C-alpha positions as CSV (number, residue, x, y, z in Angstrom):
1,M,0.1,0.1,-0.1
2,G,1.1,3.6,-1.1
3,A,2.2,6.3,1.2
4,D,-0.2,8.0,3.4
5,T,-0.2,11.7,4.8
6,G,-1.6,11.5,8.3
7,P,-1.7,13.1,11.8
8,P,1.8,13.7,13.9
9,G,3.3,10.3,14.8
10,A,1.3,8.3,12.5
11,G,3.1,5.7,10.5
12,S,3.0,6.5,7.1
13,G,2.9,3.6,5.4
14,R,2.6,-0.4,5.6
15,R,4.4,-2.1,8.5
16,G,6.3,-4.6,6.3
17,E,7.8,-7.2,8.6
18,L,3.7,-7.1,10.2
19,D,2.9,-8.1,6.9
20,V,5.9,-10.5,6.4
21,L,4.5,-12.0,10.2
22,R,0.7,-12.3,8.7
23,G,2.1,-14.5,5.5
24,L,3.9,-17.1,7.8
25,V,1.0,-17.2,10.5
26,V,-0.9,-18.4,7.4
27,V,1.3,-20.7,5.8
28,G,1.8,-21.9,9.5
29,L,-1.8,-23.2,9.7
30,V,-0.9,-25.8,7.0
31,F,1.4,-27.5,10.1
32,F,-1.3,-26.7,12.5
33,H,-4.4,-27.8,11.3
34,S,-1.9,-30.9,10.3
35,A,-1.2,-31.5,13.7
36,L,-4.9,-31.3,14.7
37,V,-5.4,-35.3,13.0
38,F,-3.4,-35.9,15.6
39,S,-4.7,-34.3,18.4
40,P,-7.1,-35.8,21.3
41,D,-8.9,-32.7,22.2
42,D,-9.5,-30.9,19.1
43,D,-13.3,-32.0,17.4
44,F,-10.8,-32.1,13.7
45,Y,-12.5,-33.1,10.4
46,V,-10.5,-36.3,10.3
47,K,-8.2,-37.9,13.1
48,D,-5.3,-40.7,13.1
49,A,-5.6,-43.5,15.3
50,T,-2.9,-42.4,17.1
51,T,-3.3,-39.1,19.5
52,T,-0.7,-37.8,21.6
53,D,-1.4,-34.8,23.9
54,A,1.9,-33.1,23.2
55,V,-0.1,-31.7,20.0
56,T,-2.7,-30.0,22.5
57,V,0.4,-28.6,24.6
58,L,2.5,-27.0,21.0
59,A,-1.0,-26.1,19.5
60,G,-1.5,-24.1,22.9
61,F,1.9,-22.0,22.2
62,G,0.4,-20.7,18.6
63,V,-2.9,-19.9,20.0
64,V,-2.3,-17.7,22.4
65,W,-0.9,-14.8,19.8
66,A,-1.1,-16.2,16.1
67,M,-4.9,-15.3,15.2
68,P,-5.0,-12.4,17.3
69,M,-1.9,-11.0,15.8
70,L,-3.7,-11.5,12.4
71,F,-6.6,-9.4,13.3
72,L,-4.2,-6.7,14.5
73,V,-2.3,-6.2,11.6
74,A,-5.8,-5.9,9.9
75,G,-6.8,-3.1,11.6
76,L,-4.0,-1.0,11.0
77,G,-4.1,-2.0,7.3
78,A,-7.6,-0.6,8.2
79,R,-6.3,2.1,9.5
80,H,-4.4,3.3,6.2
81,S,-7.4,1.9,3.9
82,V,-9.8,4.7,5.5
83,R,-6.9,7.4,5.8
84,R,-6.2,7.4,2.2
85,R,-10.2,5.9,1.1
86,G,-12.3,7.5,3.7
87,P,-14.8,5.3,5.6
88,A,-17.8,5.3,3.0
89,R,-15.1,3.6,-0.2
90,F,-13.2,1.6,2.5
91,A,-16.0,-0.2,3.5
92,R,-17.0,-0.7,-0.1
93,E,-13.9,-2.1,-0.5
94,R,-13.8,-4.8,2.4
95,L,-17.0,-6.2,1.2
96,L,-15.4,-6.8,-1.9
97,R,-12.4,-8.3,-0.6
98,L,-13.6,-10.0,2.0
99,G,-17.1,-10.6,1.1
100,V,-16.3,-12.1,-1.9
101,P,-13.6,-14.6,-1.3
102,L,-15.8,-15.4,2.0
103,V,-19.0,-16.6,-0.6
104,V,-17.0,-18.5,-2.9
105,G,-14.7,-20.0,-0.1
106,T,-17.9,-21.3,1.5
107,V,-19.7,-22.8,-1.1
108,V,-17.2,-24.1,-3.2
109,L,-14.3,-25.2,-0.7
110,C,-15.9,-25.4,2.8
111,P,-18.2,-28.4,2.1
112,L,-15.4,-30.7,1.0
113,P,-14.3,-30.9,4.7
114,Q,-17.5,-31.7,5.7
115,W,-18.4,-34.4,3.5
116,L,-15.1,-35.7,4.3
117,R,-15.9,-35.7,8.3
118,L,-19.4,-38.1,7.7
119,R,-17.0,-40.5,5.2
120,A,-14.2,-40.5,8.2
121,A,-16.7,-41.4,10.9
122,D,-18.7,-43.9,9.2
123,P,-17.2,-46.2,6.5
124,A,-20.5,-47.0,5.5
125,Y,-21.4,-43.6,4.4
126,D,-22.1,-43.6,0.8
127,E,-23.4,-40.4,-0.2
128,P,-22.5,-38.7,-3.4
129,Y,-21.2,-35.4,-3.0
130,P,-23.2,-33.8,-5.7
131,T,-26.0,-34.6,-3.5
132,F,-24.4,-33.7,-0.1
133,W,-22.9,-30.2,-1.5
134,G,-26.8,-29.3,-1.8
135,R,-27.4,-30.4,1.5
136,F,-24.7,-28.7,3.1
137,L,-26.2,-24.8,1.1
138,S,-29.6,-26.1,2.9
139,V,-29.5,-22.9,5.4
140,R,-31.8,-20.8,7.6
141,P,-31.0,-17.6,9.4
142,D,-29.8,-17.6,12.7
143,P,-29.6,-13.7,14.1
144,A,-29.0,-14.7,17.5
145,D,-25.5,-16.0,16.5
146,F,-24.0,-12.4,15.0
147,P,-22.9,-12.5,12.7
148,F,-22.7,-16.4,11.9
149,V,-26.0,-15.3,10.8
150,L,-27.0,-18.8,8.6
151,E,-26.9,-21.9,10.1
152,G,-28.0,-25.7,8.9
153,E,-27.6,-29.4,9.5
154,H,-24.4,-29.4,7.4
155,F,-23.4,-25.7,6.9
156,E,-20.1,-24.1,8.4
157,T,-18.0,-21.3,7.8
158,G,-15.1,-23.5,8.9
159,H,-11.6,-22.0,9.0
160,L,-13.4,-19.2,6.9
161,W,-14.5,-17.6,10.0
162,F,-11.6,-15.9,10.2
163,V,-12.6,-14.1,7.2
164,L,-16.2,-13.4,8.3
165,L,-15.0,-11.7,11.7
166,L,-12.9,-9.5,9.5
167,L,-15.8,-8.5,7.6
168,A,-18.0,-7.3,10.5
169,F,-15.8,-5.7,12.2
170,C,-14.7,-3.6,9.4
171,L,-18.6,-2.8,8.3
172,L,-19.0,-2.4,12.4
173,L,-16.0,0.2,12.0
174,A,-16.6,2.1,9.3
175,P,-19.4,4.6,10.6
176,F,-16.7,5.4,13.5
177,A,-13.7,5.1,11.7
178,T,-13.2,9.0,11.4
179,A,-14.0,9.9,15.7
180,L,-11.9,6.5,16.3
181,T,-8.9,8.5,14.6
182,G,-9.1,11.7,16.8
183,R,-9.2,9.2,20.0
184,A,-6.3,7.3,18.6
185,D,-4.3,10.1,18.6
186,R,-4.8,11.1,22.0
187,A,-4.3,7.3,23.0
188,A,-1.1,7.5,21.7
189,E,0.3,10.7,23.4
190,A,-1.1,9.3,26.2
191,V,1.1,5.7,26.2
192,R,4.0,8.0,24.8
193,R,3.8,9.9,28.8
194,R,3.0,6.9,30.6
195,P,4.3,3.6,28.6
196,A,2.6,1.3,31.4
197,L,-0.2,2.1,29.4
198,L,0.7,-0.5,26.9
199,L,-0.8,-3.0,29.8
200,L,-4.0,-1.6,29.6
201,P,-5.8,-3.7,26.9
202,A,-4.3,-6.3,28.8
203,L,-7.7,-5.6,30.9
204,P,-10.8,-5.9,28.9
205,L,-9.0,-9.0,27.1
206,A,-8.8,-11.1,29.9
207,A,-12.4,-9.5,31.0
208,V,-14.2,-10.2,27.9
209,N,-12.4,-14.3,27.6
210,A,-13.6,-14.7,31.4
211,L,-17.1,-13.3,31.2
212,L,-18.1,-14.2,27.8
213,G,-16.0,-17.6,27.3
214,M,-13.6,-18.7,25.2
215,E,-14.8,-20.4,21.7
216,E,-13.1,-23.7,20.6
217,H,-14.1,-23.2,17.3
218,Y,-12.4,-19.9,16.9
219,A,-9.0,-21.2,18.4
220,G,-9.7,-20.5,22.0
221,W,-10.5,-17.2,21.6
222,N,-14.0,-16.0,22.4
223,R,-14.8,-13.7,19.2
224,W,-15.3,-10.2,20.6
225,A,-11.7,-10.3,22.0
226,Y,-10.6,-10.4,18.4
227,L,-12.8,-7.0,17.6
228,L,-11.0,-5.6,20.6
229,F,-7.1,-7.0,19.0
230,F,-8.5,-5.6,15.4
231,A,-9.3,-2.0,17.2
232,Y,-6.0,-2.0,18.6
233,G,-4.1,-2.4,15.6
234,F,-6.3,0.6,13.9
235,L,-5.9,3.0,17.0
236,L,-2.1,2.6,17.7
237,A,0.0,-0.1,16.1
238,D,1.9,2.5,13.8
239,D,2.1,5.4,15.7
240,E,5.4,5.9,16.3
241,R,4.9,7.7,19.7
242,V,3.4,3.9,20.7
243,R,6.3,2.0,18.7
244,V,8.8,3.2,20.8
245,P,7.9,2.4,23.9
246,T,6.8,-1.1,22.7
247,R,9.9,-1.8,21.3
248,R,11.7,-1.1,24.9
249,A,8.9,-3.0,26.8
250,A,9.0,-5.7,24.6
251,V,11.1,-8.2,26.8
252,R,9.6,-7.6,29.7
253,A,5.7,-8.1,27.9
254,G,7.3,-11.0,26.5
255,V,8.5,-13.0,30.3
256,A,5.0,-11.8,31.5
257,G,3.3,-13.1,28.7
258,V,5.2,-16.4,29.8
259,V,4.4,-16.4,33.1
260,L,1.0,-15.6,32.6
261,F,0.7,-18.6,30.3
262,A,2.2,-20.7,32.4
263,G,-0.3,-19.5,34.9
264,T,-3.6,-21.1,32.5
265,A,-1.7,-24.7,32.9
266,P,-3.6,-25.8,35.7
267,G,-6.9,-24.6,34.7
268,F,-6.7,-26.5,31.0
269,V,-4.9,-29.7,32.2
270,A,-7.5,-30.6,35.4
271,G,-10.6,-29.4,36.7
272,D,-13.6,-27.9,35.1
273,D,-14.0,-27.0,31.6
274,P,-12.1,-24.3,30.9
275,F,-13.8,-22.6,28.0
276,T,-17.2,-22.5,29.8
277,A,-17.5,-23.2,33.6
278,W,-18.5,-20.3,35.9
279,T,-15.9,-21.9,38.7
280,P,-13.6,-19.2,40.3
281,A,-10.5,-21.5,38.5
282,A,-12.2,-21.3,34.8
283,L,-12.6,-17.8,35.1
284,A,-9.0,-17.0,36.5
285,T,-7.8,-19.6,33.3
286,R,-9.6,-17.4,30.7
287,A,-8.7,-14.1,32.4
288,L,-5.0,-15.0,32.6
289,F,-5.1,-16.3,28.9
290,G,-6.3,-13.3,28.0
291,A,-4.1,-11.4,29.4
292,A,-0.7,-13.6,28.2
293,G,-2.4,-12.8,24.4
294,W,-2.1,-8.9,24.9
295,C,1.6,-9.8,26.5
296,W,2.5,-12.2,23.8
297,V,1.1,-10.2,20.9
298,L,3.1,-7.0,22.2
299,A,6.4,-8.3,22.6
300,I,6.4,-9.4,19.5
301,L,5.4,-6.4,17.9
302,G,8.4,-4.7,20.0
303,L,11.0,-7.2,18.9
304,L,10.6,-7.5,15.4
305,D,10.1,-3.3,15.4
306,R,13.5,-3.4,16.5
307,R,15.4,-5.4,13.5
308,P,15.1,-2.0,10.6
309,R,15.6,-4.5,7.5
310,F,11.8,-5.0,6.4
311,R,11.7,-0.9,6.0
312,R,14.3,-1.7,3.7
313,G,11.8,-4.1,1.6
314,M,11.3,-7.6,2.2
315,P,13.0,-11.0,0.6
316,P,11.0,-12.7,-2.2
317,F,10.8,-15.1,-0.2
318,L,9.1,-14.1,2.4
319,A,7.3,-11.1,0.2
320,Y,5.4,-14.0,-1.6
321,P,3.1,-15.3,1.5
322,A,2.8,-12.1,2.5
323,V,1.0,-11.1,-0.9
324,A,-0.9,-14.2,-1.1
325,A,-2.1,-14.8,2.8
326,L,-5.6,-14.5,1.9
327,P,-6.0,-16.6,-0.8
328,L,-3.4,-19.2,0.8
329,Y,-5.7,-19.0,3.7
330,V,-8.8,-19.3,1.8
331,L,-7.4,-22.7,-0.1
332,H,-5.7,-24.1,3.1
333,Q,-7.9,-25.8,5.4
334,P,-9.9,-28.5,2.5
335,V,-6.2,-29.5,1.0
336,V,-4.9,-30.5,4.5
337,V,-8.4,-32.7,5.2
338,A,-8.1,-34.0,2.2
339,Y,-4.4,-35.1,2.1
340,A,-5.7,-36.2,6.1
341,Y,-8.7,-38.5,4.8
342,G,-6.4,-40.1,2.7
343,V,-2.9,-40.9,4.9
344,V,-4.7,-41.9,8.3
345,G,-5.2,-45.1,6.9
346,W,-1.7,-45.4,6.6
347,S,0.3,-48.4,8.4
348,A,2.8,-45.9,9.0
349,P,4.2,-43.9,12.1
350,A,2.3,-40.9,13.1
351,G,5.0,-38.6,12.3
352,V,5.6,-40.0,9.0
353,K,1.9,-39.3,8.4
354,Y,2.1,-35.7,9.4
355,A,5.1,-35.1,7.6
356,V,3.2,-36.2,4.6
357,I,0.2,-34.3,4.7
358,V,2.1,-31.3,5.5
359,A,4.5,-31.6,2.4
360,A,1.9,-32.5,0.2
361,S,-0.4,-29.8,1.3
362,L,2.2,-27.0,0.9
363,V,3.0,-27.8,-2.5
364,T,-0.5,-28.2,-3.7
365,V,-1.9,-24.8,-1.9
366,V,1.1,-22.9,-3.2
367,L,0.3,-24.7,-7.1
368,L,-3.5,-24.0,-6.4
369,Y,-2.4,-20.1,-5.7
370,E,0.3,-20.4,-8.6
371,L,-1.7,-22.0,-10.8
372,G,-5.0,-21.7,-10.3
373,V,-5.6,-17.8,-8.8
374,R,-2.2,-15.6,-9.0
375,R,-2.1,-15.5,-13.1
376,W,-5.7,-14.4,-13.3
377,A,-7.6,-11.7,-13.5
378,V,-11.2,-13.1,-12.7
379,T,-9.7,-15.3,-10.2
380,R,-7.2,-12.7,-8.4
381,W,-11.1,-11.0,-7.8
382,L,-12.8,-13.9,-6.2
383,F,-9.9,-14.8,-3.9
384,G,-9.6,-11.1,-2.8
385,M,-6.5,-9.8,-4.5
386,R,-6.1,-6.3,-6.2
387,P,-5.5,-6.4,-9.7
388,A,-1.9,-7.6,-11.0
389,P,0.5,-5.1,-11.7
390,R,1.1,-3.6,-15.2
391,A,4.0,-4.5,-17.0
392,T,7.5,-2.8,-16.5
393,A,8.7,-0.5,-19.0
394,R,12.3,-1.0,-19.2
395,P,14.7,1.9,-20.2
396,K,17.7,1.3,-22.5
397,D,20.4,2.6,-19.5
398,G,18.5,1.8,-16.2
399,P,16.5,-0.4,-14.0
400,P,12.4,-1.6,-14.9
401,T,10.5,1.4,-14.2
402,P,6.4,0.8,-13.1
403,S,3.9,1.9,-15.8
404,A,1.9,4.5,-14.5
405,P,-0.9,3.4,-12.0
């Protein structure tokens, strides 16, 4: 995204290191969802006969920060987009760039994992896929579960819950974007004067998770906690008055995050359901998890911002997933489930099966993106990408020069 003008202290462009991190998180979801095939706790679509608690423990280290970071980076991008386009054009742009891939992915991709779930659970199940596809799309309204306002016997948004929540947050933000921008300036100045305020967002996150409950289907966080991360990204993440104290506090925030996350272990390992129970132990576990998540995100933001290399441009191998993040996200889970369905029946060690699922899924997702999405104007639009850059013109004695926009 090009440079934007803004209030004093505001950033002037996208933070390259966060775009890289976003792309790497999306690639990491292939490893994460492949691991759920071997987790004893998660209700994943396809399960191997061999499971291990180690998957649950390792997954927790990603769950506590990865999806919150994606929402925070999206909030940062929304700030730049609103500044450049204005609230109304921002809402229309997000409706197209997120709404179209949401509909395409839900209709075309999400039925496959559900169909494979039925086949994996019952070897006698032989319903043809086209028939199931019609039943999958048989839906009814459910406004009480906003923003997931459709439900059906087999219908789901699946992994696209992230896209749906992000679209809802953008549309909720648009009418208040101008007012929030003014508040952001005052908040950034307050953080500059009192850096300890950087820890304040941990409190509402802890309260939302504790009082509204954690939702396993949305990577362990309450959906409205993600709205807070999105808002924090919009308000604070690219203001230099906030970035300076964030860089200074990164290590201490990381230590605090590790300590708080360790404090959740007793609640997750023993006792009542930590996701929904109202016992003191469950409430404390959820609150500690919410606070830990903010500390982890704050630490990662600060540590990455200490490294100036991304301000000079991204290496190609890191730029690739950064640009392709949304289509890779939309494509990845059906591919993982399809390979898992074919692999779990093998008489091979779980580690071998996991490696095969990951490797095959990564190759397939990249090929689908490269050959089926990136090169065609229609599919770029369907998967939320901007039009491809125009061909470059090469002067006789100089480097390639982009054609006029």
